[in-house]
C-alpha positions as CSV (number, residue, x, y, z in Angstrom):
1,M,-15.4,-8.8,-1.9
2,E,-17.2,-10.3,1.0
3,H,-13.9,-11.0,2.5
4,Q,-11.9,-8.4,1.7
5,R,-8.5,-8.1,3.7
6,F,-5.7,-5.3,3.0
7,I,-2.7,-4.3,4.6
8,M,-2.9,-2.4,7.9
9,I,-0.4,-0.4,9.1
10,N,0.6,0.5,12.6
11,P,3.2,3.3,11.6
12,D,4.2,3.5,15.3
13,K,6.3,0.1,14.7
14,C,8.2,0.8,11.4
15,T,11.8,1.6,12.0
16,G,12.2,2.7,9.0
17,C,14.2,-1.1,7.5
18,R,12.8,-1.0,4.2
19,T,12.5,-4.9,4.2
20,C,8.9,-4.6,3.1
21,E,10.3,-2.7,0.0
22,M,13.0,-5.4,-0.7
23,A,10.6,-8.0,-0.1
24,C,7.7,-6.7,-2.7
25,S,10.0,-5.5,-5.6
26,L,12.0,-9.4,-5.4
27,Y,8.3,-11.1,-5.1
28,N,7.0,-9.3,-8.2
29,E,10.2,-8.2,-10.0
30,K,12.7,-11.0,-9.2
31,E,15.4,-8.0,-8.0
32,C,16.1,-6.0,-4.9
33,S,14.9,-2.6,-5.8
34,P,13.1,0.2,-3.9
35,S,11.9,1.8,-6.9
36,L,9.9,-1.9,-8.2
37,S,8.5,-1.7,-4.9
38,R,4.7,-1.5,-4.8
39,I,4.8,-0.5,-1.1
40,R,7.0,2.6,-0.1
41,V,8.5,3.7,3.3
42,V,8.1,7.3,3.7
43,R,10.9,9.0,5.8
44,N,9.7,12.2,7.9
45,E,13.6,13.4,8.6
46,A,12.5,16.1,10.6
47,I,10.6,13.9,13.2
48,G,12.9,10.7,12.6
49,D,10.1,9.0,11.8
50,S,9.4,5.9,9.1
51,F,6.1,4.7,7.7
52,P,5.0,2.4,4.9
53,V,2.8,3.8,2.1
54,G,0.5,1.3,-0.1
55,C,-2.4,1.3,-1.8
56,A,-5.8,2.0,-0.3
57,L,-8.3,-0.3,-1.7
58,C,-10.6,2.7,-2.6
59,S,-13.8,2.1,-3.1
60,K,-14.0,4.4,-6.1
61,P,-10.3,4.2,-7.3
62,V,-9.1,7.0,-8.9
63,C,-6.6,5.3,-10.8
64,V,-9.0,3.6,-12.4
65,E,-11.5,6.2,-13.7
66,V,-8.6,8.4,-15.0
67,C,-6.8,5.3,-16.6
68,P,-7.5,6.4,-20.5
69,T,-6.8,2.9,-22.0
70,G,-8.5,0.8,-19.5
71,A,-5.4,-1.0,-18.3
72,N,-6.6,0.2,-14.8
73,S,-8.8,-2.0,-13.0
74,I,-10.0,-3.6,-9.7
75,D,-9.8,-7.4,-9.2
76,P,-13.7,-8.4,-8.4
77,V,-12.7,-11.0,-6.1
78,M,-9.6,-9.6,-4.1
79,G,-10.6,-6.0,-4.6
80,T,-6.8,-5.3,-5.2
81,G,-5.8,-3.5,-8.5
82,I,-5.2,-4.9,-11.6
83,I,-2.7,-2.9,-14.1
84,N,-2.5,-4.8,-17.6
85,E,0.3,-4.1,-19.3
86,E,-0.7,-5.0,-22.8
87,I,-2.8,-2.2,-22.7
88,C,-1.1,0.0,-20.5
89,V,0.9,2.7,-22.7
90,G,2.4,4.2,-19.3
91,C,1.1,7.7,-19.4
92,K,1.5,8.1,-15.6
93,A,-2.0,9.4,-15.1
94,C,-2.4,6.6,-12.5
95,V,0.5,8.2,-10.7
96,R,-0.4,11.4,-10.9
97,A,-3.8,10.6,-9.7
98,C,-3.5,8.5,-7.1
99,P,-3.8,10.5,-3.6
100,F,-1.4,7.9,-1.8
101,G,1.3,7.7,-4.3
102,A,0.6,4.1,-4.3
103,A,1.3,3.5,-8.4
104,G,4.7,3.7,-9.5
105,I,5.9,3.2,-13.1
106,S,8.6,0.5,-14.0
107,Y,12.0,1.5,-15.6
108,K,12.0,-1.7,-16.9
109,T,8.8,-1.7,-18.8
110,G,7.6,1.9,-18.8
111,K,4.3,0.7,-17.5
112,A,2.3,1.3,-14.5
113,F,2.0,-0.9,-11.6
114,K,0.5,-1.1,-8.0
115,C,0.3,-3.5,-5.1
116,N,-1.6,-6.3,-5.9
117,L,-1.2,-8.0,-2.5
118,C,0.9,-10.5,-4.1
119,N,-2.1,-12.5,-5.1
120,G,-3.4,-12.9,-1.1
121,D,0.2,-14.0,0.4
122,P,1.7,-10.4,1.1
123,Q,5.7,-10.6,1.2
124,C,5.9,-7.0,3.2
125,V,4.0,-8.4,5.8
126,K,5.3,-11.7,5.6
127,H,8.4,-10.3,5.9
128,C,8.5,-7.1,8.3
129,P,10.9,-7.5,10.9
130,S,8.9,-4.7,13.5
131,N,5.4,-6.6,12.6
132,C,4.2,-3.0,11.8
133,L,2.2,-4.3,8.7
134,E,-0.8,-7.2,9.2
135,Y,-2.7,-8.6,6.9
136,A,-5.8,-8.2,8.4
137,P,-10.1,-8.1,7.3
138,V,-11.4,-5.0,6.6
139,E,-13.7,-5.2,9.9
140,L,-10.7,-5.1,11.8
141,T,-8.8,-2.9,10.3
142,V,-11.6,-0.3,11.1
143,R,-12.1,-1.5,14.6
144,H,-8.2,-0.8,15.1
145,R,-8.6,2.8,13.5
146,R,-12.0,3.3,16.1
147,R,-9.8,1.7,19.0
148,A,-6.9,3.7,18.6
149,L,-8.6,7.3,18.0
150,A,-10.5,6.2,21.1
151,D,-7.3,5.8,23.1
152,D,-5.9,8.9,22.0
153,V,-9.0,11.1,22.6
154,I,-8.8,9.2,26.2
155,S,-5.2,10.2,27.0
156,K,-5.6,13.8,26.0
157,L,-8.7,14.0,28.3
158,K,-6.4,13.0,31.0
159,G,-3.8,15.2,30.1
160,E,-1.6,12.8,28.9
161,G,-1.3,13.6,25.6
């Protein structure tokens, strides 16, 4: 996982259009269905904000640890989650365990699913009209987060926030 990449989310740019959900489900399931999407747009009605949520590619993924059949694993090259549908029993242990709500159960198969980064070409990123999603190297993502945190601290010190 030397050059691991993942989806960087800029929630400030999200318009809540859910195009990412449709692109994901269409690519992975050949059907436009938010319930089959590996990325979910969460809407906070109280403040009118939307933001996408997906697999965080945890270094010690709890979804893998709790899987009783070993169907849940991590691709050693991509760093993404893999669910072997042949041995998945649909027990939902991974769905309950994921702190990000990134795993789901297919209503078509009864088996678990989660983001596989579309095998290196994430469709949610490709089709996001507001560019709130970016497929980036981990290093860039860490740098981006630190910069955003620093900007936030600076604006609070200046009394702008």
